[in-house]
Backbone atoms as SQL, in Angstrom:
CREATE TABLE atoms (id INTEGER PRIMARY KEY, chain TEXT, resi INTEGER, resn TEXT, atom TEXT, x REAL, y REAL, z REAL);
INSERT INTO atoms VALUES
  (1, 'A', 1, 'UNK', 'N', 83.439, 103.141, 78.412),
  (2, 'A', 1, 'UNK', 'CA', 82.662, 104.064, 77.612),
  (3, 'A', 1, 'UNK', 'C', 81.970, 103.313, 76.489),
  (4, 'A', 2, 'UNK', 'N', 80.744, 103.664, 76.272),
  (5, 'A', 2, 'UNK', 'CA', 80.005, 103.007, 75.204),
  (6, 'A', 2, 'UNK', 'C', 80.468, 103.479, 73.838),
  (7, 'A', 3, 'UNK', 'N', 80.608, 104.768, 73.684),
  (8, 'A', 3, 'UNK', 'CA', 81.054, 105.353, 72.426),
  (9, 'A', 3, 'UNK', 'C', 82.201, 106.304, 72.716),
  (10, 'A', 4, 'UNK', 'N', 83.418, 105.809, 72.865),
  (11, 'A', 4, 'UNK', 'CA', 84.522, 106.696, 73.213),
  (12, 'A', 4, 'UNK', 'C', 84.800, 107.698, 72.104),
  (13, 'A', 5, 'UNK', 'N', 85.252, 108.896, 72.489),
  (14, 'A', 5, 'UNK', 'CA', 85.613, 109.873, 71.470),
  (15, 'A', 5, 'UNK', 'C', 86.821, 109.379, 70.686),
  (16, 'A', 6, 'UNK', 'N', 87.037, 109.929, 69.511),
  (17, 'A', 6, 'UNK', 'CA', 88.168, 109.470, 68.695),
  (18, 'A', 6, 'UNK', 'C', 89.490, 109.778, 69.377),
  (19, 'A', 7, 'UNK', 'N', 90.509, 108.986, 69.068),
  (20, 'A', 7, 'UNK', 'CA', 91.844, 109.224, 69.595),
  (21, 'A', 7, 'UNK', 'C', 92.406, 110.496, 68.984),
  (22, 'A', 8, 'UNK', 'N', 93.275, 111.180, 69.730),
  (23, 'A', 8, 'UNK', 'CA', 93.883, 112.382, 69.173),
  (24, 'A', 8, 'UNK', 'C', 94.840, 112.015, 68.057),
  (25, 'A', 9, 'UNK', 'N', 95.154, 112.994, 67.199),
  (26, 'A', 9, 'UNK', 'CA', 96.107, 112.709, 66.130),
  (27, 'A', 9, 'UNK', 'C', 97.481, 112.402, 66.712),
  (28, 'A', 10, 'UNK', 'N', 98.293, 111.738, 65.948),
  (29, 'A', 10, 'UNK', 'CA', 99.643, 111.416, 66.408),
  (30, 'A', 10, 'UNK', 'C', 99.785, 109.932, 66.662),
  (31, 'A', 11, 'UNK', 'N', 100.882, 109.571, 67.278),
  (32, 'A', 11, 'UNK', 'CA', 101.149, 108.149, 67.478),
  (33, 'A', 11, 'UNK', 'C', 100.934, 107.710, 68.922),
  (34, 'A', 12, 'UNK', 'N', 100.282, 108.520, 69.741),
  (35, 'A', 12, 'UNK', 'CA', 100.050, 108.173, 71.136),
  (36, 'A', 12, 'UNK', 'C', 98.546, 108.114, 71.391),
  (37, 'A', 13, 'UNK', 'N', 97.955, 106.923, 71.266),
  (38, 'A', 13, 'UNK', 'CA', 96.502, 106.822, 71.413),
  (39, 'A', 13, 'UNK', 'C', 96.055, 107.030, 72.852),
  (40, 'A', 14, 'UNK', 'N', 94.833, 107.513, 73.009),
  (41, 'A', 14, 'UNK', 'CA', 94.221, 107.618, 74.326),
  (42, 'A', 14, 'UNK', 'C', 93.576, 106.271, 74.617),
  (43, 'A', 15, 'UNK', 'N', 93.888, 105.701, 75.775),
  (44, 'A', 15, 'UNK', 'CA', 93.330, 104.414, 76.147),
  (45, 'A', 15, 'UNK', 'C', 92.058, 104.631, 76.943),
  (46, 'A', 16, 'UNK', 'N', 91.042, 103.852, 76.665),
  (47, 'A', 16, 'UNK', 'CA', 89.758, 104.020, 77.326),
  (48, 'A', 16, 'UNK', 'C', 89.491, 102.949, 78.366),
  (49, 'A', 17, 'UNK', 'N', 90.383, 102.000, 78.513),
  (50, 'A', 17, 'UNK', 'CA', 90.251, 100.984, 79.546),
  (51, 'A', 17, 'UNK', 'C', 91.491, 101.048, 80.430),
  (52, 'A', 18, 'UNK', 'N', 91.285, 101.013, 81.738),
  (53, 'A', 18, 'UNK', 'CA', 92.399, 101.116, 82.673),
  (54, 'A', 18, 'UNK', 'C', 93.453, 100.050, 82.401),
  (55, 'A', 19, 'UNK', 'N', 93.039, 98.863, 82.016),
  (56, 'A', 19, 'UNK', 'CA', 93.991, 97.785, 81.776),
  (57, 'A', 19, 'UNK', 'C', 94.902, 98.065, 80.586),
  (58, 'A', 20, 'UNK', 'N', 94.565, 99.045, 79.750),
  (59, 'A', 20, 'UNK', 'CA', 95.397, 99.385, 78.597),
  (60, 'A', 20, 'UNK', 'C', 96.504, 100.382, 78.956),
  (61, 'A', 21, 'UNK', 'N', 96.419, 101.006, 80.119),
  (62, 'A', 21, 'UNK', 'CA', 97.375, 102.026, 80.519),
  (63, 'A', 21, 'UNK', 'C', 98.544, 101.358, 81.241),
  (64, 'A', 22, 'UNK', 'N', 99.739, 101.585, 80.753),
  (65, 'A', 22, 'UNK', 'CA', 100.920, 100.969, 81.351),
  (66, 'A', 22, 'UNK', 'C', 101.993, 102.025, 81.621),
  (67, 'A', 23, 'UNK', 'N', 102.849, 101.735, 82.577),
  (68, 'A', 23, 'UNK', 'CA', 103.988, 102.595, 82.881),
  (69, 'A', 23, 'UNK', 'C', 105.053, 102.352, 81.816),
  (70, 'A', 24, 'UNK', 'N', 105.597, 103.422, 81.270),
  (71, 'A', 24, 'UNK', 'CA', 106.650, 103.314, 80.262),
  (72, 'A', 24, 'UNK', 'C', 107.968, 103.728, 80.901),
  (73, 'A', 25, 'UNK', 'N', 108.881, 102.760, 81.035),
  (74, 'A', 25, 'UNK', 'CA', 110.151, 102.980, 81.728),
  (75, 'A', 25, 'UNK', 'C', 110.935, 104.165, 81.174),
  (76, 'A', 26, 'UNK', 'N', 111.005, 104.289, 79.843),
  (77, 'A', 26, 'UNK', 'CA', 111.804, 105.365, 79.260),
  (78, 'A', 26, 'UNK', 'C', 111.215, 106.738, 79.585),
  (79, 'A', 27, 'UNK', 'N', 109.899, 106.842, 79.626),
  (80, 'A', 27, 'UNK', 'CA', 109.275, 108.129, 79.965),
  (81, 'A', 27, 'UNK', 'C', 109.494, 108.468, 81.439),
  (82, 'A', 28, 'UNK', 'N', 109.437, 107.472, 82.295),
  (83, 'A', 28, 'UNK', 'CA', 109.701, 107.702, 83.721),
  (84, 'A', 28, 'UNK', 'C', 111.141, 108.164, 83.923),
  (85, 'A', 29, 'UNK', 'N', 112.072, 107.546, 83.204),
  (86, 'A', 29, 'UNK', 'CA', 113.479, 107.941, 83.310),
  (87, 'A', 29, 'UNK', 'C', 113.677, 109.378, 82.825),
  (88, 'A', 30, 'UNK', 'N', 112.994, 109.750, 81.751),
  (89, 'A', 30, 'UNK', 'CA', 113.081, 111.128, 81.250),
  (90, 'A', 30, 'UNK', 'C', 112.553, 112.123, 82.282),
  (91, 'A', 31, 'UNK', 'N', 111.453, 111.783, 82.927),
  (92, 'A', 31, 'UNK', 'CA', 110.883, 112.667, 83.953),
  (93, 'A', 31, 'UNK', 'C', 111.827, 112.795, 85.144),
  (94, 'A', 32, 'UNK', 'N', 112.447, 111.698, 85.548),
  (95, 'A', 32, 'UNK', 'CA', 113.397, 111.741, 86.663),
  (96, 'A', 32, 'UNK', 'C', 114.592, 112.631, 86.320),
  (97, 'A', 33, 'UNK', 'N', 115.120, 112.480, 85.096),
  (98, 'A', 33, 'UNK', 'CA', 116.238, 113.334, 84.670),
  (99, 'A', 33, 'UNK', 'C', 115.822, 114.805, 84.639),
  (100, 'A', 34, 'UNK', 'N', 114.632, 115.077, 84.161),
  (101, 'A', 34, 'UNK', 'CA', 114.148, 116.458, 84.111),
  (102, 'A', 34, 'UNK', 'C', 114.006, 117.031, 85.514),
  (103, 'A', 35, 'UNK', 'N', 113.499, 116.245, 86.446),
  (104, 'A', 35, 'UNK', 'CA', 113.341, 116.716, 87.825),
  (105, 'A', 35, 'UNK', 'C', 114.697, 117.073, 88.430),
  (106, 'A', 36, 'UNK', 'N', 115.699, 116.221, 88.209),
  (107, 'A', 36, 'UNK', 'CA', 117.042, 116.480, 88.740),
  (108, 'A', 36, 'UNK', 'C', 117.631, 117.731, 88.099),
  (109, 'A', 37, 'UNK', 'N', 117.354, 117.947, 86.814),
  (110, 'A', 37, 'UNK', 'CA', 117.892, 119.138, 86.147),
  (111, 'A', 37, 'UNK', 'C', 117.250, 120.421, 86.682),
  (112, 'A', 38, 'UNK', 'N', 116.069, 120.315, 87.248),
  (113, 'A', 38, 'UNK', 'CA', 115.387, 121.486, 87.807),
  (114, 'A', 38, 'UNK', 'C', 115.774, 121.767, 89.254),
  (115, 'A', 39, 'UNK', 'N', 116.194, 120.741, 89.977),
  (116, 'A', 39, 'UNK', 'CA', 116.554, 120.912, 91.379),
  (117, 'A', 39, 'UNK', 'C', 117.678, 119.952, 91.763),
  (118, 'A', 40, 'UNK', 'N', 118.814, 120.506, 92.115),
  (119, 'A', 40, 'UNK', 'CA', 119.940, 119.672, 92.531),
  (120, 'A', 40, 'UNK', 'C', 119.636, 118.928, 93.828),
  (121, 'A', 41, 'UNK', 'N', 118.635, 119.361, 94.588),
  (122, 'A', 41, 'UNK', 'CA', 118.233, 118.671, 95.817),
  (123, 'A', 41, 'UNK', 'C', 117.751, 117.252, 95.514),
  (124, 'A', 42, 'UNK', 'N', 117.350, 117.002, 94.278),
  (125, 'A', 42, 'UNK', 'CA', 116.842, 115.688, 93.904),
  (126, 'A', 42, 'UNK', 'C', 117.941, 114.745, 93.407),
  (127, 'A', 43, 'UNK', 'N', 119.153, 115.242, 93.310),
  (128, 'A', 43, 'UNK', 'CA', 120.260, 114.463, 92.741),
  (129, 'A', 43, 'UNK', 'C', 120.434, 113.102, 93.413),
  (130, 'A', 44, 'UNK', 'N', 120.359, 113.057, 94.716),
  (131, 'A', 44, 'UNK', 'CA', 120.585, 111.798, 95.437),
  (132, 'A', 44, 'UNK', 'C', 119.292, 111.120, 95.862),
  (133, 'A', 45, 'UNK', 'N', 118.180, 111.575, 95.331),
  (134, 'A', 45, 'UNK', 'CA', 116.893, 110.968, 95.693),
  (135, 'A', 45, 'UNK', 'C', 116.593, 109.779, 94.788),
  (136, 'A', 46, 'UNK', 'N', 115.578, 109.024, 95.158),
  (137, 'A', 46, 'UNK', 'CA', 115.174, 107.893, 94.317),
  (138, 'A', 46, 'UNK', 'C', 113.666, 107.937, 94.107),
  (139, 'A', 47, 'UNK', 'N', 113.245, 107.358, 93.027),
  (140, 'A', 47, 'UNK', 'CA', 111.817, 107.275, 92.708),
  (141, 'A', 47, 'UNK', 'C', 111.240, 106.135, 93.537),
  (142, 'A', 48, 'UNK', 'N', 110.189, 106.421, 94.294),
  (143, 'A', 48, 'UNK', 'CA', 109.601, 105.392, 95.150),
  (144, 'A', 48, 'UNK', 'C', 108.368, 104.737, 94.529),
  (145, 'A', 49, 'UNK', 'N', 107.795, 105.375, 93.520),
  (146, 'A', 49, 'UNK', 'CA', 106.631, 104.785, 92.845),
  (147, 'A', 49, 'UNK', 'C', 106.547, 105.342, 91.433),
  (148, 'A', 50, 'UNK', 'N', 106.119, 104.509, 90.531),
  (149, 'A', 50, 'UNK', 'CA', 105.881, 104.924, 89.142),
  (150, 'A', 50, 'UNK', 'C', 104.472, 104.502, 88.799),
  (151, 'A', 51, 'UNK', 'N', 103.727, 105.380, 88.163),
  (152, 'A', 51, 'UNK', 'CA', 102.368, 105.016, 87.787),
  (153, 'A', 51, 'UNK', 'C', 101.947, 105.769, 86.525),
  (154, 'A', 52, 'UNK', 'N', 100.981, 105.217, 85.870),
  (155, 'A', 52, 'UNK', 'CA', 100.399, 105.844, 84.684),
  (156, 'A', 52, 'UNK', 'C', 98.915, 106.035, 84.957),
  (157, 'A', 53, 'UNK', 'N', 98.306, 106.935, 84.232),
  (158, 'A', 53, 'UNK', 'CA', 96.879, 107.172, 84.465),
  (159, 'A', 53, 'UNK', 'C', 96.149, 107.321, 83.137),
  (160, 'A', 54, 'UNK', 'N', 94.877, 107.184, 83.237),
  (161, 'A', 54, 'UNK', 'CA', 93.994, 107.394, 82.099),
  (162, 'A', 54, 'UNK', 'C', 93.625, 108.871, 82.046),
  (163, 'A', 55, 'UNK', 'N', 93.290, 109.351, 80.888),
  (164, 'A', 55, 'UNK', 'CA', 92.783, 110.717, 80.768),
  (165, 'A', 55, 'UNK', 'C', 91.283, 110.689, 81.049),
  (166, 'A', 56, 'UNK', 'N', 90.822, 111.424, 82.061),
  (167, 'A', 56, 'UNK', 'CA', 89.386, 111.419, 82.346),
  (168, 'A', 56, 'UNK', 'C', 88.616, 112.160, 81.264),
  (169, 'A', 57, 'UNK', 'N', 87.701, 111.463, 80.635),
  (170, 'A', 57, 'UNK', 'CA', 86.889, 112.071, 79.584),
  (171, 'A', 57, 'UNK', 'C', 85.553, 111.334, 79.535),
  (172, 'A', 58, 'UNK', 'N', 84.495, 112.095, 79.347),
  (173, 'A', 58, 'UNK', 'CA', 83.160, 111.512, 79.277),
  (174, 'A', 58, 'UNK', 'C', 82.839, 110.997, 77.893),
  (175, 'A', 59, 'UNK', 'N', 81.673, 110.397, 77.744),
  (176, 'A', 59, 'UNK', 'CA', 81.308, 109.800, 76.447),
  (177, 'A', 59, 'UNK', 'C', 81.175, 110.811, 75.314),
  (178, 'A', 60, 'UNK', 'N', 80.932, 112.084, 75.645),
  (179, 'A', 60, 'UNK', 'CA', 80.818, 113.098, 74.595),
  (180, 'A', 60, 'UNK', 'C', 82.070, 113.959, 74.490),
  (181, 'A', 61, 'UNK', 'N', 83.124, 113.608, 75.219),
  (182, 'A', 61, 'UNK', 'CA', 84.428, 114.272, 75.202),
  (183, 'A', 61, 'UNK', 'C', 84.413, 115.684, 75.775),
  (184, 'A', 62, 'UNK', 'N', 83.333, 116.082, 76.429),
  (185, 'A', 62, 'UNK', 'CA', 83.254, 117.399, 77.068),
  (186, 'A', 62, 'UNK', 'C', 83.349, 117.216, 78.577),
  (187, 'A', 63, 'UNK', 'N', 83.893, 118.206, 79.274),
  (188, 'A', 63, 'UNK', 'CA', 83.951, 118.113, 80.724),
  (189, 'A', 63, 'UNK', 'C', 82.558, 117.986, 81.346),
  (190, 'A', 64, 'UNK', 'N', 82.529, 117.454, 82.547),
  (191, 'A', 64, 'UNK', 'CA', 81.292, 117.314, 83.316),
  (192, 'A', 64, 'UNK', 'C', 81.455, 118.230, 84.531),
  (193, 'A', 65, 'UNK', 'N', 80.677, 119.313, 84.551),
  (194, 'A', 65, 'UNK', 'CA', 80.831, 120.328, 85.588),
  (195, 'A', 65, 'UNK', 'C', 79.451, 120.753, 86.072),
  (196, 'A', 66, 'UNK', 'N', 79.219, 120.636, 87.369),
  (197, 'A', 66, 'UNK', 'CA', 77.971, 121.139, 87.922),
  (198, 'A', 66, 'UNK', 'C', 77.389, 120.245, 88.987),
  (199, 'A', 67, 'UNK', 'N', 76.159, 120.583, 89.359),
  (200, 'A', 67, 'UNK', 'CA', 75.448, 119.849, 90.397),
  (201, 'A', 67, 'UNK', 'C', 75.039, 118.469, 89.894),
  (202, 'A', 68, 'UNK', 'N', 75.157, 117.488, 90.775),
  (203, 'A', 68, 'UNK', 'CA', 74.726, 116.135, 90.441),
  (204, 'A', 68, 'UNK', 'C', 73.215, 116.067, 90.658),
  (205, 'A', 69, 'UNK', 'N', 72.447, 115.786, 89.603),
  (206, 'A', 69, 'UNK', 'CA', 70.989, 115.747, 89.732),
  (207, 'A', 69, 'UNK', 'C', 70.527, 114.720, 90.759),
  (208, 'A', 70, 'UNK', 'N', 69.609, 115.143, 91.602),
  (209, 'A', 70, 'UNK', 'CA', 69.022, 114.225, 92.573),
  (210, 'A', 70, 'UNK', 'C', 69.833, 114.020, 93.838),
  (211, 'A', 71, 'UNK', 'N', 70.996, 114.673, 93.940),
  (212, 'A', 71, 'UNK', 'CA', 71.831, 114.540, 95.138),
  (213, 'A', 71, 'UNK', 'C', 72.168, 115.954, 95.620),
  (214, 'A', 72, 'UNK', 'N', 71.423, 116.437, 96.573),
  (215, 'A', 72, 'UNK', 'CA', 71.582, 117.815, 97.034),
  (216, 'A', 72, 'UNK', 'C', 72.972, 118.070, 97.613),
  (217, 'A', 73, 'UNK', 'N', 73.583, 119.167, 97.170),
  (218, 'A', 73, 'UNK', 'CA', 74.870, 119.590, 97.693),
  (219, 'A', 73, 'UNK', 'C', 76.072, 118.873, 97.121),
  (220, 'A', 74, 'UNK', 'N', 75.878, 118.042, 96.082),
  (221, 'A', 74, 'UNK', 'CA', 77.008, 117.328, 95.477),
  (222, 'A', 74, 'UNK', 'C', 77.277, 117.913, 94.088),
  (223, 'A', 75, 'UNK', 'N', 78.533, 118.271, 93.872),
  (224, 'A', 75, 'UNK', 'CA', 78.956, 118.872, 92.615),
  (225, 'A', 75, 'UNK', 'C', 80.163, 118.104, 92.078),
  (226, 'A', 76, 'UNK', 'N', 80.328, 118.109, 90.764),
  (227, 'A', 76, 'UNK', 'CA', 81.487, 117.473, 90.137),
  (228, 'A', 76, 'UNK', 'C', 82.155, 118.432, 89.164),
  (229, 'A', 77, 'UNK', 'N', 83.426, 118.200, 88.947),
  (230, 'A', 77, 'UNK', 'CA', 84.194, 118.919, 87.934),
  (231, 'A', 77, 'UNK', 'C', 85.254, 117.936, 87.447),
  (232, 'A', 78, 'UNK', 'N', 84.958, 117.254, 86.355),
  (233, 'A', 78, 'UNK', 'CA', 85.836, 116.191, 85.866),
  (234, 'A', 78, 'UNK', 'C', 85.737, 116.104, 84.344),
  (235, 'A', 79, 'UNK', 'N', 86.524, 115.221, 83.769),
  (236, 'A', 79, 'UNK', 'CA', 86.414, 114.940, 82.339),
  (237, 'A', 79, 'UNK', 'C', 87.090, 115.950, 81.435),
  (238, 'A', 80, 'UNK', 'N', 88.095, 116.641, 81.939),
  (239, 'A', 80, 'UNK', 'CA', 88.782, 117.657, 81.139),
  (240, 'A', 80, 'UNK', 'C', 89.861, 117.075, 80.228),
  (241, 'A', 81, 'UNK', 'N', 90.061, 115.772, 80.282),
  (242, 'A', 81, 'UNK', 'CA', 91.112, 115.114, 79.515),
  (243, 'A', 81, 'UNK', 'C', 92.464, 115.713, 79.907),
  (244, 'A', 82, 'UNK', 'N', 93.324, 115.921, 78.961),
  (245, 'A', 82, 'UNK', 'CA', 94.647, 116.467, 79.267),
  (246, 'A', 82, 'UNK', 'C', 94.607, 117.961, 79.560),
  (247, 'A', 83, 'UNK', 'N', 93.445, 118.583, 79.435),
  (248, 'A', 83, 'UNK', 'CA', 93.328, 120.031, 79.625),
  (249, 'A', 83, 'UNK', 'C', 92.935, 120.420, 81.048),
  (250, 'A', 84, 'UNK', 'N', 92.806, 119.449, 81.937),
  (251, 'A', 84, 'UNK', 'CA', 92.384, 119.747, 83.301),
  (252, 'A', 84, 'UNK', 'C', 93.309, 120.691, 84.033),
  (253, 'A', 85, 'UNK', 'N', 94.602, 120.516, 83.874),
  (254, 'A', 85, 'UNK', 'CA', 95.551, 121.367, 84.581),
  (255, 'A', 85, 'UNK', 'C', 95.470, 122.805, 84.080),
  (256, 'A', 86, 'UNK', 'N', 95.153, 122.983, 82.820),
  (257, 'A', 86, 'UNK', 'CA', 95.022, 124.321, 82.251),
  (258, 'A', 86, 'UNK', 'C', 93.668, 124.943, 82.603),
  (259, 'A', 87, 'UNK', 'N', 92.608, 124.152, 82.507),
  (260, 'A', 87, 'UNK', 'CA', 91.263, 124.675, 82.723),
  (261, 'A', 87, 'UNK', 'C', 90.797, 124.601, 84.174),
  (262, 'A', 88, 'UNK', 'N', 91.589, 123.967, 85.036),
  (263, 'A', 88, 'UNK', 'CA', 91.203, 123.808, 86.431),
  (264, 'A', 88, 'UNK', 'C', 90.851, 125.100, 87.146),
  (265, 'A', 89, 'UNK', 'N', 91.675, 126.149, 87.045),
  (266, 'A', 89, 'UNK', 'CA', 91.338, 127.385, 87.752),
  (267, 'A', 89, 'UNK', 'C', 90.012, 128.005, 87.297),
  (268, 'A', 90, 'UNK', 'N', 89.761, 128.029, 86.000),
  (269, 'A', 90, 'UNK', 'CA', 88.508, 128.590, 85.504),
  (270, 'A', 90, 'UNK', 'C', 87.321, 127.706, 85.892),
  (271, 'A', 91, 'UNK', 'N', 87.528, 126.395, 85.846),
  (272, 'A', 91, 'UNK', 'CA', 86.480, 125.469, 86.267),
  (273, 'A', 91, 'UNK', 'C', 86.160, 125.682, 87.738),
  (274, 'A', 92, 'UNK', 'N', 87.192, 125.798, 88.560),
  (275, 'A', 92, 'UNK', 'CA', 86.997, 126.029, 89.983),
  (276, 'A', 92, 'UNK', 'C', 86.235, 127.307, 90.254),
  (277, 'A', 93, 'UNK', 'N', 86.579, 128.365, 89.546),
  (278, 'A', 93, 'UNK', 'CA', 85.886, 129.644, 89.722),
  (279, 'A', 93, 'UNK', 'C', 84.421, 129.512, 89.323),
  (280, 'A', 94, 'UNK', 'N', 84.166, 128.930, 88.168),
  (281, 'A', 94, 'UNK', 'CA', 82.789, 128.797, 87.678),
  (282, 'A', 94, 'UNK', 'C', 81.954, 127.918, 88.610),
  (283, 'A', 95, 'UNK', 'N', 82.535, 126.833, 89.082),
  (284, 'A', 95, 'UNK', 'CA', 81.791, 125.941, 89.968),
  (285, 'A', 95, 'UNK', 'C', 81.561, 126.599, 91.330),
  (286, 'A', 96, 'UNK', 'N', 82.547, 127.335, 91.828),
  (287, 'A', 96, 'UNK', 'CA', 82.362, 128.064, 93.089),
  (288, 'A', 96, 'UNK', 'C', 81.232, 129.075, 92.960),
  (289, 'A', 97, 'UNK', 'N', 81.160, 129.765, 91.826),
  (290, 'A', 97, 'UNK', 'CA', 80.062, 130.714, 91.595),
  (291, 'A', 97, 'UNK', 'C', 78.724, 129.988, 91.610),
  (292, 'A', 98, 'UNK', 'N', 78.672, 128.827, 90.964),
  (293, 'A', 98, 'UNK', 'CA', 77.423, 128.069, 90.932),
  (294, 'A', 98, 'UNK', 'C', 77.020, 127.644, 92.350),
  (295, 'A', 99, 'UNK', 'N', 77.970, 127.211, 93.140),
  (296, 'A', 99, 'UNK', 'CA', 77.672, 126.766, 94.501),
  (297, 'A', 99, 'UNK', 'C', 77.218, 127.942, 95.371),
  (298, 'A', 100, 'UNK', 'N', 77.923, 129.064, 95.294),
  (299, 'A', 100, 'UNK', 'CA', 77.629, 130.210, 96.162),
  (300, 'A', 100, 'UNK', 'C', 76.418, 131.007, 95.688),
  (301, 'A', 101, 'UNK', 'N', 76.324, 131.262, 94.388),
  (302, 'A', 101, 'UNK', 'CA', 75.278, 132.137, 93.849),
  (303, 'A', 101, 'UNK', 'C', 74.143, 131.414, 93.142),
  (304, 'A', 102, 'UNK', 'N', 74.273, 130.107, 92.964),
  (305, 'A', 102, 'UNK', 'CA', 73.227, 129.353, 92.277),
  (306, 'A', 102, 'UNK', 'C', 73.403, 129.297, 90.782),
  (307, 'A', 103, 'UNK', 'N', 74.378, 130.022, 90.262),
  (308, 'A', 103, 'UNK', 'CA', 74.703, 129.989, 88.831),
  (309, 'A', 103, 'UNK', 'C', 76.104, 130.550, 88.635),
  (310, 'A', 104, 'UNK', 'N', 76.743, 130.120, 87.576),
  (311, 'A', 104, 'UNK', 'CA', 78.058, 130.649, 87.247),
  (312, 'A', 104, 'UNK', 'C', 77.879, 131.944, 86.482),
  (313, 'A', 105, 'UNK', 'N', 78.597, 132.966, 86.897),
  (314, 'A', 105, 'UNK', 'CA', 78.532, 134.244, 86.195),
  (315, 'A', 105, 'UNK', 'C', 79.649, 134.401, 85.173),
  (316, 'A', 106, 'UNK', 'N', 80.709, 133.604, 85.316),
  (317, 'A', 106, 'UNK', 'CA', 81.855, 133.766, 84.422),
  (318, 'A', 106, 'UNK', 'C', 81.746, 132.933, 83.144),
  (319, 'A', 107, 'UNK', 'N', 80.969, 131.839, 83.190),
  (320, 'A', 107, 'UNK', 'CA', 80.808, 130.998, 82.008),
  (321, 'A', 107, 'UNK', 'C', 79.493, 130.225, 82.134),
  (322, 'A', 108, 'UNK', 'N', 78.864, 129.959, 81.021),
  (323, 'A', 108, 'UNK', 'CA', 77.630, 129.170, 81.017),
  (324, 'A', 108, 'UNK', 'C', 77.993, 127.699, 81.187),
  (325, 'A', 109, 'UNK', 'N', 77.607, 127.118, 82.311),
  (326, 'A', 109, 'UNK', 'CA', 77.936, 125.714, 82.585),
  (327, 'A', 109, 'UNK', 'C', 76.891, 124.735, 82.062),
  (328, 'A', 110, 'UNK', 'N', 75.807, 125.217, 81.486),
  (329, 'A', 110, 'UNK', 'CA', 74.756, 124.302, 81.011),
  (330, 'A', 110, 'UNK', 'C', 75.275, 123.239, 80.043),
  (331, 'A', 111, 'UNK', 'N', 76.148, 123.561, 79.101),
  (332, 'A', 111, 'UNK', 'CA', 76.634, 122.508, 78.187),
  (333, 'A', 111, 'UNK', 'C', 77.447, 121.417, 78.887),
  (334, 'A', 112, 'UNK', 'N', 77.898, 121.688, 80.097),
  (335, 'A', 112, 'UNK', 'CA', 78.746, 120.750, 80.816),
  (336, 'A', 112, 'UNK', 'C', 78.013, 120.039, 81.954),
  (337, 'A', 113, 'UNK', 'N', 76.740, 120.301, 82.093),
  (338, 'A', 113, 'UNK', 'CA', 75.956, 119.759, 83.208),
  (339, 'A', 113, 'UNK', 'C', 75.937, 118.243, 83.216),
  (340, 'A', 114, 'UNK', 'N', 76.082, 117.638, 84.414),
  (341, 'A', 114, 'UNK', 'CA', 75.942, 116.197, 84.518),
  (342, 'A', 114, 'UNK', 'C', 74.545, 115.713, 84.100),
  (343, 'A', 115, 'UNK', 'N', 73.565, 116.595, 84.146),
  (344, 'A', 115, 'UNK', 'CA', 72.192, 116.239, 83.773),
  (345, 'A', 115, 'UNK', 'C', 72.078, 115.811, 82.309),
  (346, 'A', 116, 'UNK', 'N', 73.040, 116.177, 81.493),
  (347, 'A', 116, 'UNK', 'CA', 72.947, 115.827, 80.062),
  (348, 'A', 116, 'UNK', 'C', 73.032, 114.321, 79.830),
  (349, 'A', 117, 'UNK', 'N', 73.484, 113.570, 80.816),
  (350, 'A', 117, 'UNK', 'CA', 73.591, 112.124, 80.670),
  (351, 'A', 117, 'UNK', 'C', 72.348, 111.390, 81.157),
  (352, 'A', 118, 'UNK', 'N', 71.371, 112.116, 81.680),
  (353, 'A', 118, 'UNK', 'CA', 70.142, 111.467, 82.180),
  (354, 'A', 118, 'UNK', 'C', 69.098, 111.350, 81.094);
């Protein structure tokens, strides 16, 4: 990112380069313990992979939702940062409306258009 958005408050910075994202053993262990506490079926299981990820966010820190300019039939819905899991259903509905009806009826997607980067 040329001009990354500011890091969130607190002591856990958002990393903007993939090489800065690392797996934290203690957090993985906490997640494994939590999973076992939710389901006894996991008691004798083992973790086969551990990974960390970056938070997807665009240069203006707003989601990118809509038709990709110049590429017919291609749409994107990304850049929600940590809010993707919460906003995913509404994003899906709005984007489906845009694809089927030519515009979203539930929310104005213009502020989130990929065209804003052109």
